[in-house]
Structures are given as structure tokens and as C-alpha cells.
C-alpha positions in Angstrom: 97.2 92.9 148.8 98.3 94.9 145.7 102.0 94.8 145.1 102.5 98.4 144.7 100.9 98.6 148.1 103.4 96.7 149.4 106.4 98.0 147.6 104.5 101.3 148.8 104.5 100.7 152.6 108.1 99.2 152.8 109.4 102.4 150.6 107.2 104.7 153.9 108.7 102.6 156.4 112.1 102.3 155.6 113.3 105.2 153.8 112.1 108.3 156.1 115.0 109.9 156.7 113.7 113.0 158.9 114.4 111.3 162.6 118.3 111.8 161.3 118.1 115.1 160.4 119.7 117.0 163.4 122.3 113.8 164.1 123.4 114.7 159.8 123.2 118.2 160.7 125.6 118.0 163.3 128.3 115.4 162.2 128.3 116.1 158.6 127.2 119.7 158.0 128.1 121.5 160.8 125.2 122.0 163.2 123.2 125.1 163.6 120.8 126.0 160.7 121.3 122.8 158.8 118.7 120.9 160.9 116.5 123.9 159.6 117.8 123.5 156.1 117.5 120.1 155.8 114.1 119.9 157.2 112.3 122.6 155.4 113.9 120.7 151.8 111.0 118.0 153.0 108.2 121.1 152.9 108.9 122.6 150.0 109.5 119.9 148.1 106.1 118.8 149.2 104.8 122.0 148.2 106.7 122.0 144.6 105.3 117.9 144.8 101.8 119.2 145.0 101.8 122.2 142.4 103.1 119.6 140.0 100.3 117.1 141.1 98.1 117.5 138.3 98.7 114.8 136.0 98.7 112.2 138.4 94.8 112.3 138.1 95.2 110.9 134.2 97.6 108.1 135.0 96.1 104.6 133.4 99.2 102.2 135.0 99.3 104.0 138.6 101.1 101.1 140.0 103.7 101.6 137.2 104.2 105.5 138.6 104.1 104.5 142.4 107.1 101.8 141.9 109.4 104.1 139.7 108.4 107.0 142.2 109.7 104.7 145.4 112.7 104.2 143.2 113.2 108.0 142.4 112.7 108.4 146.4 115.1 105.7 147.2 117.8 107.3 144.8 117.1 110.8 146.2 117.5 109.8 149.7 120.7 107.4 148.8 122.2 111.4 147.2 121.5 113.3 150.2 123.0 110.6 152.3 126.1 110.5 150.2 126.0 114.4 150.2 129.2 116.0 151.3 127.8 119.7 151.3 124.6 121.3 152.2 124.3 122.2 149.3 124.0 118.8 147.4 121.9 117.2 149.4 119.1 120.1 149.7 118.5 119.6 146.3 118.2 115.8 146.8 115.8 116.1 149.5 113.7 118.3 147.3 113.2 116.0 145.0 112.7 113.1 147.5 109.6 114.8 148.7 108.5 115.9 145.3 108.6 112.4 144.0 107.6 110.7 147.3 104.5 108.5 147.2 103.2 109.8 150.0 103.5 114.0 148.9 
């Protein structure tokens, strides 16, 4: 197993915040529609990531790009966790999914 693959698996297993969205929406963002906004940020980020991913076929060192994507992904998750307002969490989650190595 390559190191890049192992890093990818660890990132996928340890940084999946979707299961915490209902609790975060209720406790941090006042409940109601906040959970929908959190889930929609992931979907919108997926679409944006798909629309802008054409350059990835020309990458020579895909392992390095994968590691950079995992780091950016982790930083976006951390930013979403530390967000004090939904308006701060939504862009972080968009970046989270755009940078996600799992698209």
C-alpha cells in the first residue's frame, strides 16, 4: 500500500463531519434550517469541485497533490468546526468538499 493511499484512507475515515451536522446545527447555529445549509454546502462543493477538476488529469505527481488536498481538507474542516456563525461555516464546508480527495 502506498503512503498516499494510506493518507487518503486516514483522511476519509477521520474527517467526515456529516454525522455531526444535526447536533452542530442545533447547538451552534440555532437549529432549524442550519442543518440543511450544512448538508447543502457539501453538495454544492461537490458540484464546484467536479466542474473545476479538469486540471487533475495533467498532474504528474498525484501523490503530492493528494497530500496537499488532504491538508487543505483538514484545514477546511477545522475552520468549519471553529466557525461561530453559519455564514462562516458554509464557505469552509464548500472548500472542504472542493478540496476533498474523494470529490
